[in-house]
C-alpha positions as CSV (number, residue, x, y, z in Angstrom):
1,M,11.3,-7.4,14.7
2,R,9.5,-7.1,10.9
3,R,7.6,-3.5,10.2
4,L,4.3,-3.6,8.5
5,V,4.4,-0.4,6.4
6,Y,1.0,0.9,4.8
7,F,2.8,2.6,2.0
8,I,0.3,4.7,-0.1
9,A,-1.3,7.6,-2.2
10,A,-3.7,9.5,-1.1
11,T,-5.5,12.7,-1.7
12,V,-5.1,16.0,0.1
13,D,-8.5,15.1,1.4
14,G,-7.7,11.5,2.6
15,F,-9.0,9.7,-0.7
16,I,-7.1,6.5,-2.6
17,A,-9.5,5.9,-5.1
18,G,-12.7,7.4,-6.3
19,P,-16.4,6.5,-5.4
20,D,-16.1,3.3,-7.8
21,G,-12.5,1.9,-6.6
22,A,-11.0,1.4,-9.8
23,D,-7.4,2.6,-10.6
24,P,-7.7,5.8,-10.2
25,T,-3.7,6.1,-11.7
26,G,-5.3,3.7,-14.9
27,P,-5.8,4.7,-18.6
28,D,-9.0,6.0,-17.6
29,G,-8.0,7.7,-13.9
30,F,-7.8,11.2,-12.8
31,W,-4.7,10.5,-10.5
32,P,-1.7,12.5,-12.2
33,I,1.4,10.9,-12.1
34,P,4.6,13.3,-13.1
35,Q,8.2,12.2,-13.9
36,D,9.7,13.4,-10.9
37,Y,6.8,11.3,-9.0
38,I,7.9,8.6,-11.0
39,Q,11.9,9.3,-10.3
40,H,11.3,9.0,-6.7
41,L,9.8,5.6,-7.1
42,V,12.8,4.1,-8.7
43,S,15.1,5.6,-6.8
44,E,13.7,5.2,-3.4
45,Y,10.8,2.2,-3.3
46,P,11.7,0.2,-6.6
47,E,10.3,-2.8,-5.5
48,T,6.9,-0.6,-5.1
49,L,6.5,-0.8,-8.7
50,P,4.2,-3.6,-10.5
51,A,6.3,-5.6,-13.0
52,P,4.8,-4.4,-16.2
53,A,6.3,-0.6,-14.8
54,R,9.7,-2.5,-13.8
55,A,10.1,-3.8,-17.2
56,A,8.9,-0.6,-19.1
57,L,11.3,1.6,-16.9
58,S,14.3,-0.6,-16.8
59,V,14.1,-1.0,-13.2
60,T,16.3,-4.7,-11.7
61,A,16.7,-3.3,-8.3
62,A,15.4,-5.5,-5.9
63,G,15.1,-2.7,-3.3
64,T,16.0,-2.2,0.5
65,R,12.1,-1.7,2.2
66,F,10.1,-4.5,1.6
67,D,10.5,-7.8,0.6
68,T,6.5,-8.8,1.3
69,V,3.4,-7.4,-0.1
70,L,-0.1,-7.4,1.2
71,E,-3.8,-6.6,-0.3
72,G,-7.1,-7.1,-0.2
73,R,-9.3,-8.7,-2.7
74,R,-10.9,-6.0,-4.2
75,T,-7.6,-4.4,-4.9
76,Y,-6.3,-7.2,-6.6
77,E,-8.7,-7.6,-8.6
78,I,-8.5,-4.1,-10.2
79,G,-4.7,-6.0,-11.3
80,L,-6.5,-8.9,-12.5
81,R,-8.8,-6.9,-14.8
82,A,-5.8,-5.6,-16.7
83,G,-4.7,-9.2,-17.1
84,L,-2.3,-9.2,-13.9
85,T,-2.4,-12.0,-12.0
86,N,0.7,-11.0,-10.0
87,A,1.6,-7.8,-10.2
88,Y,4.4,-8.2,-8.1
89,P,6.5,-11.1,-8.6
90,H,9.4,-10.1,-7.1
91,L,7.9,-9.9,-3.6
92,R,6.4,-12.4,-1.7
93,H,2.4,-11.7,-2.5
94,L,-0.4,-12.2,0.0
95,V,-3.8,-11.7,-1.2
96,F,-6.7,-11.7,2.0
97,S,-9.9,-13.0,0.4
98,R,-12.9,-15.5,1.8
99,T,-14.5,-15.4,-1.0
100,L,-11.7,-16.4,-4.3
101,G,-11.5,-20.3,-4.1
102,E,-8.2,-20.4,-5.7
103,S,-5.1,-18.4,-6.5
104,P,-5.0,-17.0,-10.0
105,D,-1.3,-17.2,-9.8
106,P,1.4,-19.9,-8.4
107,G,3.1,-16.5,-7.1
108,V,0.1,-15.2,-5.4
109,E,-0.7,-16.3,-1.9
110,L,-4.6,-16.2,-0.8
111,V,-5.5,-15.6,2.8
112,A,-8.6,-16.9,4.2
113,G,-8.1,-16.3,7.9
114,D,-7.7,-13.3,10.0
115,P,-5.0,-10.8,8.6
116,V,-4.2,-9.7,12.3
117,A,-3.2,-12.7,13.0
118,T,-1.0,-13.4,9.7
119,V,0.7,-10.3,10.3
120,R,2.0,-10.8,13.7
121,E,3.4,-14.2,12.5
122,L,4.9,-12.2,9.2
123,K,6.3,-9.5,11.8
124,Q,8.4,-12.6,13.8
125,A,9.6,-14.2,10.9
126,D,13.2,-12.7,9.7
127,G,12.9,-10.3,6.0
128,K,12.9,-6.7,5.5
129,D,9.3,-4.4,6.2
130,I,6.0,-5.8,4.9
131,W,4.4,-3.4,2.5
132,L,0.6,-2.9,3.3
133,L,-0.5,-1.8,-0.2
134,G,-4.3,-1.8,0.6
135,G,-7.1,-1.1,-0.1
136,G,-8.9,1.1,2.7
137,E,-11.0,-2.2,4.5
138,L,-7.7,-4.2,5.2
139,A,-6.0,-1.2,6.1
140,G,-8.9,-0.6,8.7
141,A,-8.5,-4.0,9.7
142,L,-5.1,-3.9,10.4
143,H,-4.8,-0.1,11.6
144,A,-3.7,-1.6,15.4
145,E,-0.8,-3.6,13.1
146,I,0.5,-0.9,11.5
147,D,4.4,0.4,12.3
148,Q,4.8,3.0,9.6
149,L,2.7,5.1,7.2
150,V,4.8,6.6,4.3
151,V,1.7,8.7,2.5
152,K,2.2,9.5,-0.8
153,L,0.1,12.8,-1.0
154,A,-1.2,13.9,-4.3
155,P,-1.5,18.0,-4.9
156,L,-5.1,16.9,-5.4
157,T,-9.0,16.7,-3.8
158,I,-11.6,14.4,-5.1
159,G,-14.6,15.3,-2.4
160,A,-15.6,11.5,-2.2
161,G,-14.2,8.1,-2.6
162,I,-12.1,5.2,-0.9
163,P,-10.6,6.7,2.3
164,L,-7.4,5.9,3.5
165,F,-8.9,3.4,6.0
166,S,-12.4,2.2,6.2
167,R,-15.3,3.7,7.7
168,Q,-15.7,0.1,8.7
169,A,-12.7,0.4,11.2
170,A,-12.7,0.7,15.2
171,F,-12.3,4.2,16.3
172,D,-8.7,3.9,17.7
173,V,-6.5,6.8,18.4
174,H,-2.7,6.6,17.6
175,L,0.3,9.1,17.6
176,W,2.5,9.1,14.5
177,E,5.8,10.9,14.6
178,L,6.8,12.5,11.1
179,T,10.3,11.1,10.6
180,D,11.1,12.3,7.2
181,H,9.3,14.1,4.1
182,T,10.3,14.7,0.8
183,V,8.3,17.3,-1.5
184,L,8.5,17.1,-4.7
185,D,8.9,19.8,-7.7
186,T,5.3,18.8,-9.2
187,G,3.4,19.5,-6.1
188,A,3.5,15.3,-4.1
189,V,4.9,15.2,-0.8
190,F,6.1,11.3,0.7
191,L,4.8,12.0,4.4
192,T,6.8,8.9,6.4
193,Y,5.4,8.7,10.2
194,D,6.6,6.4,12.8
195,R,3.9,4.6,15.5
196,K,4.8,6.7,19.0
197,A,5.4,3.8,21.4
198,T,2.9,5.3,23.9
199,A,-0.6,5.6,23.4
200,P,-2.1,9.3,24.0
201,G,-2.6,10.2,27.9
202,S,-0.7,7.5,28.5
């Protein structure tokens, strides 16, 4: 069965963006993107690079991990504001929104229904794993469906911002096993956690 993988960059204090929700890696962003970080993405997760970055870096590899990407409306609109109607044309691209009436791009599927039901249906289909891009609100809604966490932990704290999971998420304890890690020379750490099969106390 396909897995839902929350592959996400986070600060040491657990935030994925600043309080305004803007792209922290954009031209006016505060998030450092050193060369060894980029090279690790190119070699290990090429499909997670947006199309402009793939073109700039001459990346053509399809990747072996994901063939589908999921994101919420607010995260998707970050790309729209930058003029990108589909940052991931090399993947099946689903955007969850109850307010967008029409997709701005033929390669982007709008989903107004229940994210949990959609993910369960996607898991039953053939294919590679499913990449949950974010943001925190969608991740919170799908917390119980996430099979693997890959946290790109930045050597950075910001004090306040958008958390890894929305504060509206239900209290729902899950145990995770660290199954892989990569420490880069510039300080970022890629941490891979698989969900444990048994719940706490069972």
